[in-house]
C-alpha positions in Angstrom: 120.3 175.9 62.3 120.2 179.5 63.3 122.6 179.9 66.3 120.3 182.9 67.4 117.5 180.2 68.1 119.7 177.5 69.6 122.3 179.4 71.8 120.3 181.9 73.7 117.0 182.2 75.6 115.1 185.2 77.1 114.1 184.5 80.7 110.7 186.3 81.2 110.0 186.8 85.0 106.3 187.8 84.5 104.4 184.6 84.3 101.5 186.1 82.4 103.5 188.1 79.9 102.1 187.1 76.4 104.8 187.1 73.8 104.0 184.0 71.7 105.7 183.7 68.4 108.7 185.9 69.0 112.0 184.8 67.3 114.2 183.9 70.3 113.1 181.1 72.7 111.7 182.2 76.0 111.8 180.6 79.4 108.8 181.5 81.8 109.9 180.3 85.3 107.1 179.2 87.6 104.0 179.8 85.4 102.5 177.9 88.1 104.4 176.6 91.3 107.5 174.5 90.3 106.3 174.4 86.5 108.4 176.3 84.0 107.4 177.0 80.4 109.8 176.9 77.6 108.6 178.3 74.4 110.5 177.6 71.1 109.3 178.2 67.6 105.6 178.2 68.5 105.8 175.0 70.7 105.8 174.8 74.4 107.6 172.2 76.5 107.4 172.3 80.3 109.8 171.5 83.0 108.2 170.3 86.3 110.4 170.6 89.3 110.3 168.6 92.5 112.9 168.2 95.2 115.7 169.3 92.8 114.7 166.9 90.1 113.0 167.6 86.7 110.4 166.2 84.4 110.1 167.4 80.9 106.8 167.4 79.3 106.8 167.3 75.5 110.0 167.5 73.8 109.3 170.2 71.1 111.8 170.3 68.2 115.2 168.9 67.5 116.6 172.5 67.8 115.1 172.6 71.3 117.7 170.3 72.4 120.3 173.0 73.1 117.6 175.5 74.2 116.3 173.2 77.0 119.8 172.7 78.2 120.2 176.5 78.5 116.8 176.6 80.4 117.8 173.9 82.7 121.0 176.0 83.5 118.9 179.1 83.9 116.9 177.3 86.5 120.1 176.5 88.4 119.8 172.8 87.6 121.8 170.4 85.6 120.9 167.8 82.8 121.5 165.1 85.3 118.5 166.3 87.2 116.2 165.3 84.5 114.5 162.0 85.4 112.0 161.4 82.7 110.2 162.9 79.6 106.5 162.7 79.3 104.7 163.0 76.0 101.1 164.3 75.8 101.2 162.9 72.2 103.9 161.9 69.7 103.4 164.3 66.9 106.7 165.5 65.5 106.5 168.9 67.0 106.4 167.3 70.5 108.9 164.5 69.9 111.8 166.6 68.6 114.5 165.8 71.1 113.1 162.7 72.6 115.6 160.4 70.8 118.6 162.4 72.2 117.1 162.5 75.7 116.8 158.7 75.6 120.2 158.0 74.1 122.3 160.8 75.8 120.6 161.4 79.1 119.4 157.7 79.5 115.9 158.8 80.7 112.7 157.2 79.8 110.2 158.7 77.5 106.7 158.1 78.7 103.5 158.1 76.6 100.2 156.3 76.2 100.4 153.0 74.3 98.5 154.4 71.4 101.3 156.8 70.7 103.8 154.0 70.1 103.4 153.9 66.3 103.6 157.7 65.9 106.7 157.9 68.2 108.4 155.4 66.0 107.1 157.1 62.7 106.6 160.8 63.5 105.1 161.9 60.1 102.8 159.0 59.7 99.8 160.1 61.7 96.0 160.3 61.2 94.5 163.8 60.2 91.2 164.9 58.9 92.0 167.5 56.4 94.9 168.1 53.8 97.7 170.0 55.4 98.6 171.9 52.1 95.5 173.9 52.1 96.1 175.7 55.3 99.0 178.2 54.3 96.8 179.2 51.3 93.7 179.8 53.5 95.6 181.1 56.4 98.7 183.0 55.2 99.2 184.5 58.7 100.2 181.0 59.9 103.0 180.8 57.6 105.6 182.4 59.9 104.9 179.8 62.6 105.2 177.0 60.1 108.5 178.4 58.8 109.8 178.9 62.4 109.0 175.1 63.1 111.1 174.1 60.0 114.0 176.2 61.1 113.9 174.5 64.5 114.2 171.1 62.8 110.6 170.0 62.4 111.3 168.2 59.2 114.2 166.2 60.7 112.6 164.5 63.7 113.9 161.0 64.7 111.5 158.4 65.7 112.0 156.5 68.9 111.4 152.9 70.0 110.7 151.6 73.5 108.5 154.2 75.0 107.4 153.6 78.6 103.7 153.1 78.8 101.5 155.2 80.9 97.8 154.5 81.8 94.7 156.8 82.1 94.2 157.9 85.7 97.8 156.8 86.7 99.8 159.2 89.0 103.1 159.0 87.3 106.2 158.3 89.5 108.2 161.2 88.2 109.0 164.7 89.5 105.7 166.6 90.0 103.6 163.2 90.0 101.1 164.3 87.4 97.9 162.4 87.1 97.3 161.1 83.4 94.0 162.3 81.8 93.1 160.5 78.6 92.0 162.9 76.0 91.8 161.2 72.6 91.0 162.9 69.5 94.0 165.0 68.6 95.8 161.7 68.4 94.1 158.5 69.5 96.5 158.3 72.6 96.6 161.8 73.6 96.7 162.4 77.3 96.7 165.7 79.4 98.6 165.9 82.7 96.9 167.1 85.9 98.9 168.8 88.7 96.5 169.1 91.7 99.1 170.8 93.9 99.5 173.5 91.2 95.8 173.8 90.3 96.9 173.2 86.7 96.5 170.9 83.8 99.0 170.6 80.9 96.6 170.1 78.1 99.0 169.4 75.3 97.2 169.8 72.0 93.8 168.7 73.4 93.2 172.3 73.9 95.5 175.2 72.8 95.5 178.9 72.9 97.4 179.3 69.6 96.6 177.4 66.5 99.8 177.0 64.2 97.7 176.1 61.3 95.5 179.2 61.3 97.4 181.6 63.5 94.2 181.9 65.5 94.4 182.7 69.2 92.1 181.9 72.1 91.0 178.5 73.4 90.4 176.0 70.7 91.2 172.4 69.4 94.0 172.2 66.8 92.9 172.1 63.2 92.0 169.1 61.2 95.3 169.3 59.3 96.9 167.6 62.5 93.8 166.2 64.4 92.8 162.7 63.9 89.2 163.1 65.0 87.9 166.5 65.7 84.5 165.2 67.0 86.4 163.0 69.5 88.6 165.8 70.4 85.7 168.1 71.2 84.1 165.3 73.4 87.3 164.9 75.3 87.4 168.5 76.4 84.8 167.4 79.1 87.7 165.5 80.8 89.8 168.7 80.9 86.8 170.5 82.5 86.4 167.8 85.0 89.9 168.4 86.5 88.5 171.8 87.8 92.0 173.2 87.1 92.3 177.0 87.5 95.1 177.1 84.9 95.5 175.5 81.5 99.0 175.0 80.2 98.6 174.3 76.5 101.1 172.8 74.0 100.8 176.0 71.8 100.1 179.4 73.0 100.0 181.2 76.3 98.6 179.9 79.6 94.9 180.2 80.2 94.1 181.4 83.7 90.3 181.6 83.5 89.8 178.0 84.7 89.4 174.6 82.7 85.6 174.9 82.6 85.7 178.3 80.9 88.5 177.2 78.5 86.4 174.2 77.5 83.4 176.3 76.8 85.3 178.6 74.6 87.0 175.7 72.7 83.7 174.1 72.0 82.2 177.4 70.8 85.2 177.8 68.5 84.5 174.2 67.0 86.4 172.8 64.2 88.8 174.4 61.7 
């Protein structure tokens, strides 16, 4: 592992500064109130803060383990302040350090029941299209895929014993997000709505950067990693129904034009 990626982070004070894809991890404090975005190797994880305690949403890459600890320190917190990890879904690039968080921090990893199998077997997941064709069709995406590999994407450990969350539930974790069931990318994919922040963490139900094509703008992820693109497009309506002013995606920069407009754009972009 490159120590440049694991031992240092840049703290970016301007919440809207778009710098997706740079080589060093970046922490964007308070992209919305009490939500901090940590970007590492083209994947976002989020730290939600409440009363001095933290929830981590999506656990990115194995190499993000040391990065997230630097981020917690930069926020003036300690790893003992982490109360839970919540997964929007259990694909390998969002499961990266979940095993270590469970074992070394003793925190629960919370996800929809339909994610249990993928969480245990991170590389066995449904997808519509062959993955190998995408680097050939979209060579601009190769740097993103290479960065993920360097961050440990090929060495993710599965986990057993996830804590189940239910659609519509308000989670009893810092930030108290409401679970929005948005299947399609995976069959148990969930977004997390934060009414107090006027924001929805969309995971990979809607992204602003597609690591399989290097395309930017609001869209669903390519069929190389999406189980059912038709269902994913249908689930976008549930993101729009939140009425959130800000969409915080699993890949790419925040969208601040409102969830309804983000959904319209993603539907117009369609499948890839």
